[in-house]
PyMOL Python script that loads the backbone (N, CA, C, O; Angstrom):
from pymol import cmd

cmd.read_pdbstr("""\
ATOM      1  N   MET A   1     118.573 124.995  59.371  1.00  0.00           N
ATOM      2  CA  MET A   1     119.843 123.992  59.498  1.00  0.00           C
ATOM      3  C   MET A   1     120.384 124.259  60.724  1.00  0.00           C
ATOM      4  O   MET A   1     120.593 123.313  61.482  1.00  0.00           O
ATOM      5  N   LEU A   2     120.736 125.737  61.166  1.00  0.00           N
ATOM      6  CA  LEU A   2     121.431 125.899  62.239  1.00  0.00           C
ATOM      7  C   LEU A   2     120.528 126.063  63.418  1.00  0.00           C
ATOM      8  O   LEU A   2     121.057 125.900  64.518  1.00  0.00           O
ATOM      9  N   SER A   3     119.368 126.333  63.381  1.00  0.00           N
ATOM     10  CA  SER A   3     118.523 126.123  64.345  1.00  0.00           C
ATOM     11  C   SER A   3     118.161 124.701  64.965  1.00  0.00           C
ATOM     12  O   SER A   3     117.618 124.612  66.066  1.00  0.00           O
ATOM     13  N   PHE A   4     118.467 123.695  64.259  1.00  0.00           N
ATOM     14  CA  PHE A   4     118.715 122.241  64.292  1.00  0.00           C
ATOM     15  C   PHE A   4     119.701 122.142  64.967  1.00  0.00           C
ATOM     16  O   PHE A   4     119.378 122.007  66.147  1.00  0.00           O
ATOM     17  N   LEU A   5     120.844 122.141  64.808  1.00  0.00           N
ATOM     18  CA  LEU A   5     122.087 121.997  65.341  1.00  0.00           C
ATOM     19  C   LEU A   5     122.320 122.411  66.489  1.00  0.00           C
ATOM     20  O   LEU A   5     123.203 121.977  67.230  1.00  0.00           O
ATOM     21  N   ARG A   6     121.162 123.722  66.852  1.00  0.00           N
ATOM     22  CA  ARG A   6     121.206 124.583  68.317  1.00  0.00           C
ATOM     23  C   ARG A   6     120.128 124.191  69.011  1.00  0.00           C
ATOM     24  O   ARG A   6     119.778 124.861  69.983  1.00  0.00           O
ATOM     25  N   ALA A   7     119.380 122.976  68.608  1.00  0.00           N
ATOM     26  CA  ALA A   7     118.610 122.253  69.164  1.00  0.00           C
ATOM     27  C   ALA A   7     118.841 121.080  69.607  1.00  0.00           C
ATOM     28  O   ALA A   7     118.159 120.845  70.605  1.00  0.00           O
ATOM     29  N   LEU A   8     119.653 120.061  69.230  1.00  0.00           N
ATOM     30  CA  LEU A   8     120.231 119.385  69.566  1.00  0.00           C
ATOM     31  C   LEU A   8     121.573 119.054  70.780  1.00  0.00           C
ATOM     32  O   LEU A   8     121.884 118.024  71.379  1.00  0.00           O
ATOM     33  N   PHE A   9     122.171 120.516  70.787  1.00  0.00           N
ATOM     34  CA  PHE A   9     122.675 120.314  71.995  1.00  0.00           C
ATOM     35  C   PHE A   9     122.089 121.621  72.940  1.00  0.00           C
ATOM     36  O   PHE A   9     122.766 122.420  73.587  1.00  0.00           O
ATOM     37  N   ALA A  10     120.914 121.578  72.827  1.00  0.00           N
ATOM     38  CA  ALA A  10     120.156 122.930  73.966  1.00  0.00           C
ATOM     39  C   ALA A  10     119.541 121.953  75.407  1.00  0.00           C
ATOM     40  O   ALA A  10     118.860 122.434  76.313  1.00  0.00           O
ATOM     41  N   TRP A  11     119.885 120.841  75.333  1.00  0.00           N
ATOM     42  CA  TRP A  11     119.188 119.999  76.378  1.00  0.00           C
ATOM     43  C   TRP A  11     120.353 120.277  77.671  1.00  0.00           C
ATOM     44  O   TRP A  11     121.583 120.293  77.642  1.00  0.00           O
ATOM     45  N   ARG A  12     119.302 120.498  78.872  1.00  0.00           N
ATOM     46  CA  ARG A  12     119.965 120.580  79.974  1.00  0.00           C
ATOM     47  C   ARG A  12     119.088 119.899  81.277  1.00  0.00           C
ATOM     48  O   ARG A  12     117.889 119.639  81.176  1.00  0.00           O
ATOM     49  N   LEU A  13     119.628 119.734  82.114  1.00  0.00           N
ATOM     50  CA  LEU A  13     119.391 119.133  83.229  1.00  0.00           C
ATOM     51  C   LEU A  13     118.538 119.847  84.326  1.00  0.00           C
ATOM     52  O   LEU A  13     119.174 120.584  85.080  1.00  0.00           O
ATOM     53  N   VAL A  14     117.059 119.725  84.545  1.00  0.00           N
ATOM     54  CA  VAL A  14     116.189 120.834  85.400  1.00  0.00           C
ATOM     55  C   VAL A  14     116.488 120.066  86.764  1.00  0.00           C
ATOM     56  O   VAL A  14     117.201 120.552  87.642  1.00  0.00           O
ATOM     57  N   ALA A  15     115.951 118.975  86.844  1.00  0.00           N
ATOM     58  CA  ALA A  15     116.136 118.008  88.222  1.00  0.00           C
ATOM     59  C   ALA A  15     116.214 116.533  88.399  1.00  0.00           C
ATOM     60  O   ALA A  15     116.104 115.732  87.471  1.00  0.00           O
ATOM     61  N   GLU A  16     116.360 116.303  89.325  1.00  0.00           N
ATOM     62  CA  GLU A  16     116.379 115.002  89.441  1.00  0.00           C
ATOM     63  C   GLU A  16     115.804 114.674  90.651  1.00  0.00           C
ATOM     64  O   GLU A  16     116.233 115.108  91.720  1.00  0.00           O
ATOM     65  N   HIS A  17     114.157 113.383  90.473  1.00  0.00           N
ATOM     66  CA  HIS A  17     113.442 113.491  91.437  1.00  0.00           C
ATOM     67  C   HIS A  17     112.894 111.936  91.523  1.00  0.00           C
ATOM     68  O   HIS A  17     112.471 111.334  90.536  1.00  0.00           O
ATOM     69  N   GLY A  18     112.955 111.459  92.659  1.00  0.00           N
ATOM     70  CA  GLY A  18     112.761 109.906  92.478  1.00  0.00           C
ATOM     71  C   GLY A  18     113.697 109.311  91.753  1.00  0.00           C
ATOM     72  O   GLY A  18     114.882 109.524  92.008  1.00  0.00           O
ATOM     73  N   ARG A  19     113.250 108.325  90.558  1.00  0.00           N
ATOM     74  CA  ARG A  19     113.785 107.373  89.835  1.00  0.00           C
ATOM     75  C   ARG A  19     114.187 108.256  88.419  1.00  0.00           C
ATOM     76  O   ARG A  19     114.935 107.721  87.600  1.00  0.00           O
ATOM     77  N   TYR A  20     113.592 109.795  88.144  1.00  0.00           N
ATOM     78  CA  TYR A  20     113.685 110.273  87.230  1.00  0.00           C
ATOM     79  C   TYR A  20     114.591 111.445  87.257  1.00  0.00           C
ATOM     80  O   TYR A  20     114.836 111.985  88.336  1.00  0.00           O
ATOM     81  N   ALA A  21     115.319 112.056  85.698  1.00  0.00           N
ATOM     82  CA  ALA A  21     115.586 113.343  85.971  1.00  0.00           C
ATOM     83  C   ALA A  21     115.096 113.725  84.604  1.00  0.00           C
ATOM     84  O   ALA A  21     115.137 113.056  83.572  1.00  0.00           O
ATOM     85  N   TYR A  22     114.549 115.131  84.833  1.00  0.00           N
ATOM     86  CA  TYR A  22     113.929 115.817  84.115  1.00  0.00           C
ATOM     87  C   TYR A  22     114.904 116.546  83.197  1.00  0.00           C
ATOM     88  O   TYR A  22     115.896 117.111  83.659  1.00  0.00           O
ATOM     89  N   PHE A  23     114.598 116.532  81.794  1.00  0.00           N
ATOM     90  CA  PHE A  23     115.684 117.401  81.213  1.00  0.00           C
ATOM     91  C   PHE A  23     114.997 118.327  80.119  1.00  0.00           C
ATOM     92  O   PHE A  23     114.312 117.694  79.316  1.00  0.00           O
ATOM     93  N   GLU A  24     115.057 119.958  79.896  1.00  0.00           N
ATOM     94  CA  GLU A  24     114.490 120.416  79.439  1.00  0.00           C
ATOM     95  C   GLU A  24     115.252 120.978  77.957  1.00  0.00           C
ATOM     96  O   GLU A  24     116.465 121.129  78.099  1.00  0.00           O
ATOM     97  N   ASN A  25     114.785 121.265  76.737  1.00  0.00           N
ATOM     98  CA  ASN A  25     115.289 121.835  75.743  1.00  0.00           C
ATOM     99  C   ASN A  25     114.996 123.287  75.458  1.00  0.00           C
ATOM    100  O   ASN A  25     113.922 123.690  75.011  1.00  0.00           O
ATOM    101  N   ASP A  26     116.218 124.173  75.804  1.00  0.00           N
ATOM    102  CA  ASP A  26     115.674 125.759  75.672  1.00  0.00           C
ATOM    103  C   ASP A  26     115.421 126.465  74.358  1.00  0.00           C
ATOM    104  O   ASP A  26     114.908 127.581  74.276  1.00  0.00           O
ATOM    105  N   VAL A  27     115.909 125.564  73.108  1.00  0.00           N
ATOM    106  CA  VAL A  27     115.312 125.969  71.845  1.00  0.00           C
ATOM    107  C   VAL A  27     114.285 125.609  71.638  1.00  0.00           C
ATOM    108  O   VAL A  27     113.293 126.309  71.436  1.00  0.00           O
ATOM    109  N   ALA A  28     114.350 124.551  71.653  1.00  0.00           N
ATOM    110  CA  ALA A  28     112.542 123.617  71.236  1.00  0.00           C
ATOM    111  C   ALA A  28     111.749 123.924  72.411  1.00  0.00           C
ATOM    112  O   ALA A  28     110.909 124.722  71.995  1.00  0.00           O
ATOM    113  N   GLY A  29     111.555 123.740  73.613  1.00  0.00           N
ATOM    114  CA  GLY A  29     110.676 123.866  74.483  1.00  0.00           C
ATOM    115  C   GLY A  29     110.272 122.469  74.796  1.00  0.00           C
ATOM    116  O   GLY A  29     109.143 122.343  75.271  1.00  0.00           O
ATOM    117  N   ALA A  30     111.065 121.275  74.598  1.00  0.00           N
ATOM    118  CA  ALA A  30     110.633 120.114  74.369  1.00  0.00           C
ATOM    119  C   ALA A  30     110.910 119.766  76.066  1.00  0.00           C
ATOM    120  O   ALA A  30     111.782 120.404  76.658  1.00  0.00           O
ATOM    121  N   ARG A  31     110.280 118.946  76.625  1.00  0.00           N
ATOM    122  CA  ARG A  31     110.593 118.589  77.711  1.00  0.00           C
ATOM    123  C   ARG A  31     110.798 116.636  78.267  1.00  0.00           C
ATOM    124  O   ARG A  31     109.958 115.777  78.000  1.00  0.00           O
ATOM    125  N   GLU A  32     111.501 116.498  78.686  1.00  0.00           N
ATOM    126  CA  GLU A  32     111.906 114.568  78.811  1.00  0.00           C
ATOM    127  C   GLU A  32     112.217 114.179  80.338  1.00  0.00           C
ATOM    128  O   GLU A  32     112.842 114.868  81.143  1.00  0.00           O
ATOM    129  N   ALA A  33     111.720 113.094  80.523  1.00  0.00           N
ATOM    130  CA  ALA A  33     111.940 112.340  81.673  1.00  0.00           C
ATOM    131  C   ALA A  33     112.899 110.902  81.373  1.00  0.00           C
ATOM    132  O   ALA A  33     112.675 110.084  80.481  1.00  0.00           O
ATOM    133  N   HIS A  34     113.859 110.860  82.237  1.00  0.00           N
ATOM    134  CA  HIS A  34     114.440 109.466  81.586  1.00  0.00           C
ATOM    135  C   HIS A  34     114.891 108.868  83.059  1.00  0.00           C
ATOM    136  O   HIS A  34     115.139 109.541  84.060  1.00  0.00           O
ATOM    137  N   VAL A  35     114.934 107.436  82.933  1.00  0.00           N
ATOM    138  CA  VAL A  35     114.758 106.690  83.886  1.00  0.00           C
ATOM    139  C   VAL A  35     116.456 106.393  84.695  1.00  0.00           C
ATOM    140  O   VAL A  35     117.369 105.760  84.165  1.00  0.00           O
ATOM    141  N   ILE A  36     116.487 106.877  85.713  1.00  0.00           N
ATOM    142  CA  ILE A  36     117.958 107.209  86.297  1.00  0.00           C
ATOM    143  C   ILE A  36     117.881 105.982  87.580  1.00  0.00           C
ATOM    144  O   ILE A  36     119.004 105.493  87.699  1.00  0.00           O
ATOM    145  N   LEU A  37     117.162 105.532  88.284  1.00  0.00           N
ATOM    146  CA  LEU A  37     117.034 104.248  88.576  1.00  0.00           C
ATOM    147  C   LEU A  37     116.482 103.091  88.715  1.00  0.00           C
ATOM    148  O   LEU A  37     115.496 103.029  89.449  1.00  0.00           O
ATOM    149  N   ARG A  38     116.915 102.009  88.123  1.00  0.00           N
ATOM    150  CA  ARG A  38     116.168 100.549  87.571  1.00  0.00           C
ATOM    151  C   ARG A  38     116.362  99.671  88.884  1.00  0.00           C
ATOM    152  O   ARG A  38     116.481  98.504  88.513  1.00  0.00           O
ATOM    153  N   ASN A  39     116.424  99.742  89.949  1.00  0.00           N
ATOM    154  CA  ASN A  39     116.778  98.594  90.863  1.00  0.00           C
ATOM    155  C   ASN A  39     115.575  98.800  91.706  1.00  0.00           C
ATOM    156  O   ASN A  39     115.795  99.165  92.860  1.00  0.00           O
ATOM    157  N   GLY A  40     114.239  98.618  91.307  1.00  0.00           N
ATOM    158  CA  GLY A  40     113.058  98.395  91.848  1.00  0.00           C
ATOM    159  C   GLY A  40     112.193  99.531  92.246  1.00  0.00           C
ATOM    160  O   GLY A  40     112.523 100.647  91.843  1.00  0.00           O
ATOM    161  N   GLY A  41     111.287  99.424  92.874  1.00  0.00           N
ATOM    162  CA  GLY A  41     110.271 100.271  93.306  1.00  0.00           C
ATOM    163  C   GLY A  41     109.782 101.079  92.110  1.00  0.00           C
ATOM    164  O   GLY A  41     110.198 101.141  90.953  1.00  0.00           O
ATOM    165  N   THR A  42     108.856 101.631  92.687  1.00  0.00           N
ATOM    166  CA  THR A  42     107.947 103.097  91.957  1.00  0.00           C
ATOM    167  C   THR A  42     108.018 104.273  91.914  1.00  0.00           C
ATOM    168  O   THR A  42     108.527 104.795  92.907  1.00  0.00           O
ATOM    169  N   HIS A  43     107.656 104.998  91.026  1.00  0.00           N
ATOM    170  CA  HIS A  43     107.701 106.399  91.463  1.00  0.00           C
ATOM    171  C   HIS A  43     107.153 107.232  90.389  1.00  0.00           C
ATOM    172  O   HIS A  43     107.743 107.219  89.309  1.00  0.00           O
ATOM    173  N   PRO A  44     106.075 107.974  90.541  1.00  0.00           N
ATOM    174  CA  PRO A  44     105.300 108.391  89.194  1.00  0.00           C
ATOM    175  C   PRO A  44     106.483 109.557  88.501  1.00  0.00           C
ATOM    176  O   PRO A  44     107.462 109.964  89.127  1.00  0.00           O
ATOM    177  N   ALA A  45     106.204 109.875  87.388  1.00  0.00           N
ATOM    178  CA  ALA A  45     106.759 110.708  86.328  1.00  0.00           C
ATOM    179  C   ALA A  45     105.900 112.044  86.958  1.00  0.00           C
ATOM    180  O   ALA A  45     104.700 111.905  87.195  1.00  0.00           O
ATOM    181  N   HIS A  46     106.436 113.061  87.160  1.00  0.00           N
ATOM    182  CA  HIS A  46     105.418 114.450  86.746  1.00  0.00           C
ATOM    183  C   HIS A  46     105.225 114.908  85.448  1.00  0.00           C
ATOM    184  O   HIS A  46     105.965 115.577  84.726  1.00  0.00           O
ATOM    185  N   ARG A  47     104.100 114.438  85.260  1.00  0.00           N
ATOM    186  CA  ARG A  47     103.147 114.619  84.192  1.00  0.00           C
ATOM    187  C   ARG A  47     102.957 115.849  83.838  1.00  0.00           C
ATOM    188  O   ARG A  47     103.257 116.100  82.670  1.00  0.00           O
ATOM    189  N   ARG A  48     102.422 116.977  84.678  1.00  0.00           N
ATOM    190  CA  ARG A  48     102.125 117.970  84.737  1.00  0.00           C
ATOM    191  C   ARG A  48     103.217 119.020  84.036  1.00  0.00           C
ATOM    192  O   ARG A  48     103.102 120.013  83.318  1.00  0.00           O
ATOM    193  N   TRP A  49     104.399 118.247  84.649  1.00  0.00           N
ATOM    194  CA  TRP A  49     105.523 119.388  84.109  1.00  0.00           C
ATOM    195  C   TRP A  49     105.655 118.914  82.817  1.00  0.00           C
ATOM    196  O   TRP A  49     105.496 119.796  81.973  1.00  0.00           O
ATOM    197  N   LEU A  50     105.942 117.582  82.294  1.00  0.00           N
ATOM    198  CA  LEU A  50     106.139 117.351  81.418  1.00  0.00           C
ATOM    199  C   LEU A  50     105.240 117.746  80.075  1.00  0.00           C
ATOM    200  O   LEU A  50     105.568 117.567  78.903  1.00  0.00           O
ATOM    201  N   ALA A  51     104.317 118.188  80.457  1.00  0.00           N
ATOM    202  CA  ALA A  51     102.825 118.622  79.474  1.00  0.00           C
ATOM    203  C   ALA A  51     102.912 120.193  79.518  1.00  0.00           C
ATOM    204  O   ALA A  51     102.067 120.862  78.924  1.00  0.00           O
ATOM    205  N   GLY A  52     103.936 120.776  80.223  1.00  0.00           N
ATOM    206  CA  GLY A  52     104.274 122.161  80.137  1.00  0.00           C
ATOM    207  C   GLY A  52     103.713 122.947  81.137  1.00  0.00           C
ATOM    208  O   GLY A  52     103.623 124.161  80.958  1.00  0.00           O
ATOM    209  N   GLY A  53     103.286 122.377  82.264  1.00  0.00           N
ATOM    210  CA  GLY A  53     102.911 122.930  83.404  1.00  0.00           C
ATOM    211  C   GLY A  53     104.000 123.380  84.436  1.00  0.00           C
ATOM    212  O   GLY A  53     105.153 123.564  84.046  1.00  0.00           O
ATOM    213  N   ASP A  54     103.735 123.518  85.432  1.00  0.00           N
ATOM    214  CA  ASP A  54     104.807 124.287  86.232  1.00  0.00           C
ATOM    215  C   ASP A  54     105.364 122.861  87.327  1.00  0.00           C
ATOM    216  O   ASP A  54     105.079 121.733  86.925  1.00  0.00           O
ATOM    217  N   TRP A  55     106.014 122.980  88.453  1.00  0.00           N
ATOM    218  CA  TRP A  55     106.611 121.998  89.793  1.00  0.00           C
ATOM    219  C   TRP A  55     105.446 121.733  90.800  1.00  0.00           C
ATOM    220  O   TRP A  55     105.355 120.813  91.613  1.00  0.00           O
ATOM    221  N   SER A  56     104.764 122.538  90.607  1.00  0.00           N
ATOM    222  CA  SER A  56     103.493 123.285  92.149  1.00  0.00           C
ATOM    223  C   SER A  56     102.848 121.315  91.907  1.00  0.00           C
ATOM    224  O   SER A  56     102.642 120.663  90.883  1.00  0.00           O
ATOM    225  N   TYR A  57     102.731 120.989  93.268  1.00  0.00           N
ATOM    226  CA  TYR A  57     101.851 119.982  93.442  1.00  0.00           C
ATOM    227  C   TYR A  57     100.543 120.212  94.172  1.00  0.00           C
ATOM    228  O   TYR A  57     100.621 120.522  95.361  1.00  0.00           O
ATOM    229  N   GLU A  58      99.421 120.105  93.641  1.00  0.00           N
ATOM    230  CA  GLU A  58      98.113 120.872  94.646  1.00  0.00           C
ATOM    231  C   GLU A  58      97.686 119.173  95.091  1.00  0.00           C
ATOM    232  O   GLU A  58      97.573 118.121  94.462  1.00  0.00           O
ATOM    233  N   ARG A  59      97.522 119.629  96.643  1.00  0.00           N
ATOM    234  CA  ARG A  59      97.201 118.635  96.999  1.00  0.00           C
ATOM    235  C   ARG A  59      95.483 118.476  97.211  1.00  0.00           C
ATOM    236  O   ARG A  59      94.644 119.374  97.281  1.00  0.00           O
ATOM    237  N   PRO A  60      95.301 116.985  97.284  1.00  0.00           N
ATOM    238  CA  PRO A  60      93.568 116.864  96.987  1.00  0.00           C
ATOM    239  C   PRO A  60      92.806 117.261  98.408  1.00  0.00           C
ATOM    240  O   PRO A  60      93.171 117.064  99.567  1.00  0.00           O
ATOM    241  N   PRO A  61      91.884 117.750  98.002  1.00  0.00           N
ATOM    242  CA  PRO A  61      91.071 118.089  99.607  1.00  0.00           C
ATOM    243  C   PRO A  61      90.960 117.307 100.229  1.00  0.00           C
ATOM    244  O   PRO A  61      91.024 116.201  99.693  1.00  0.00           O
ATOM    245  N   PRO A  62      90.772 117.350 101.443  1.00  0.00           N
ATOM    246  CA  PRO A  62      90.491 115.994 102.862  1.00  0.00           C
ATOM    247  C   PRO A  62      89.417 115.445 102.151  1.00  0.00           C
ATOM    248  O   PRO A  62      88.770 115.929 101.222  1.00  0.00           O
ATOM    249  N   PRO A  63      89.302 114.192 102.809  1.00  0.00           N
ATOM    250  CA  PRO A  63      87.746 113.410 102.422  1.00  0.00           C
ATOM    251  C   PRO A  63      86.832 114.004 102.949  1.00  0.00           C
ATOM    252  O   PRO A  63      87.155 114.932 103.689  1.00  0.00           O
ATOM    253  N   ARG A  64      85.619 113.754 102.802  1.00  0.00           N
ATOM    254  CA  ARG A  64      84.328 113.961 103.201  1.00  0.00           C
ATOM    255  C   ARG A  64      83.845 112.942 104.365  1.00  0.00           C
ATOM    256  O   ARG A  64      83.777 111.905 103.706  1.00  0.00           O
ATOM    257  N   SER A  65      83.538 112.655 105.435  1.00  0.00           N
ATOM    258  CA  SER A  65      83.061 111.767 105.847  1.00  0.00           C
ATOM    259  C   SER A  65      81.652 111.437 105.689  1.00  0.00           C
ATOM    260  O   SER A  65      80.819 112.312 105.928  1.00  0.00           O
ATOM    261  N   GLN A  66      81.281 110.252 105.307  1.00  0.00           N
ATOM    262  CA  GLN A  66      79.427 110.250 104.907  1.00  0.00           C
ATOM    263  C   GLN A  66      78.748 110.316 106.335  1.00  0.00           C
ATOM    264  O   GLN A  66      77.776 111.064 106.442  1.00  0.00           O
ATOM    265  N   SER A  67      79.106 109.709 107.274  1.00  0.00           N
ATOM    266  CA  SER A  67      78.773 109.570 108.835  1.00  0.00           C
ATOM    267  C   SER A  67      78.267 111.336 109.377  1.00  0.00           C
ATOM    268  O   SER A  67      77.218 111.541 109.987  1.00  0.00           O
ATOM    269  N   GLY A  68      78.992 112.148 109.096  1.00  0.00           N
ATOM    270  CA  GLY A  68      78.804 113.355 109.732  1.00  0.00           C
ATOM    271  C   GLY A  68      79.761 113.774 110.514  1.00  0.00           C
ATOM    272  O   GLY A  68      79.743 114.947 110.887  1.00  0.00           O
ATOM    273  N   VAL A  69      80.580 113.079 110.837  1.00  0.00           N
ATOM    274  CA  VAL A  69      81.856 113.166 111.663  1.00  0.00           C
ATOM    275  C   VAL A  69      82.885 113.990 110.722  1.00  0.00           C
ATOM    276  O   VAL A  69      83.156 113.841 109.530  1.00  0.00           O
ATOM    277  N   LYS A  70      83.341 114.874 111.642  1.00  0.00           N
ATOM    278  CA  LYS A  70      84.773 115.314 110.674  1.00  0.00           C
ATOM    279  C   LYS A  70      85.852 114.668 110.641  1.00  0.00           C
ATOM    280  O   LYS A  70      86.208 114.009 111.618  1.00  0.00           O
ATOM    281  N   SER A  71      86.605 114.735 109.466  1.00  0.00           N
ATOM    282  CA  SER A  71      87.712 113.828 109.327  1.00  0.00           C
ATOM    283  C   SER A  71      88.928 114.933 109.737  1.00  0.00           C
ATOM    284  O   SER A  71      88.955 116.146 109.527  1.00  0.00           O
ATOM    285  N   ILE A  72      90.081 113.925 110.505  1.00  0.00           N
ATOM    286  CA  ILE A  72      91.041 114.904 110.884  1.00  0.00           C
ATOM    287  C   ILE A  72      91.671 115.709 109.874  1.00  0.00           C
ATOM    288  O   ILE A  72      91.943 115.232 108.772  1.00  0.00           O
ATOM    289  N   GLY A  73      91.930 116.956 110.196  1.00  0.00           N
ATOM    290  CA  GLY A  73      92.681 117.803 109.150  1.00  0.00           C
ATOM    291  C   GLY A  73      91.248 118.541 108.422  1.00  0.00           C
ATOM    292  O   GLY A  73      91.375 119.233 107.412  1.00  0.00           O
ATOM    293  N   ALA A  74      90.583 118.425 108.736  1.00  0.00           N
ATOM    294  CA  ALA A  74      88.820 119.336 108.196  1.00  0.00           C
ATOM    295  C   ALA A  74      88.995 120.667 108.551  1.00  0.00           C
ATOM    296  O   ALA A  74      89.641 120.995 109.546  1.00  0.00           O
ATOM    297  N   ALA A  75      88.378 121.572 107.682  1.00  0.00           N
ATOM    298  CA  ALA A  75      88.182 123.216 108.351  1.00  0.00           C
ATOM    299  C   ALA A  75      87.186 123.290 109.327  1.00  0.00           C
ATOM    300  O   ALA A  75      86.057 122.855 109.098  1.00  0.00           O
ATOM    301  N   ARG A  76      87.575 123.933 110.672  1.00  0.00           N
ATOM    302  CA  ARG A  76      86.247 124.011 111.317  1.00  0.00           C
ATOM    303  C   ARG A  76      85.789 125.088 111.208  1.00  0.00           C
ATOM    304  O   ARG A  76      84.683 125.339 111.687  1.00  0.00           O
TER     305      ARG A  76
END
""", "prot")
cmd.dss("prot")
cmd.show_as("cartoon", "prot")
cmd.util.cbc("prot")
cmd.orient("prot")
């Protein structure tokens, strides 16, 4: 019962990014995102962090050209 009461008050704000405020429960380890801006526009929630991952973003590899011409930013 005591751990249940502790978990109710263990939420802390981790970050505000885009339209969302991200919270984490230090006792239960749960993570949530709450919409803080409702005035139009879209911004995806950070689903990797919500699933238990970290904040890092992996950049996708540069697109490969079908014609054999190297794209801008491709490794030489």
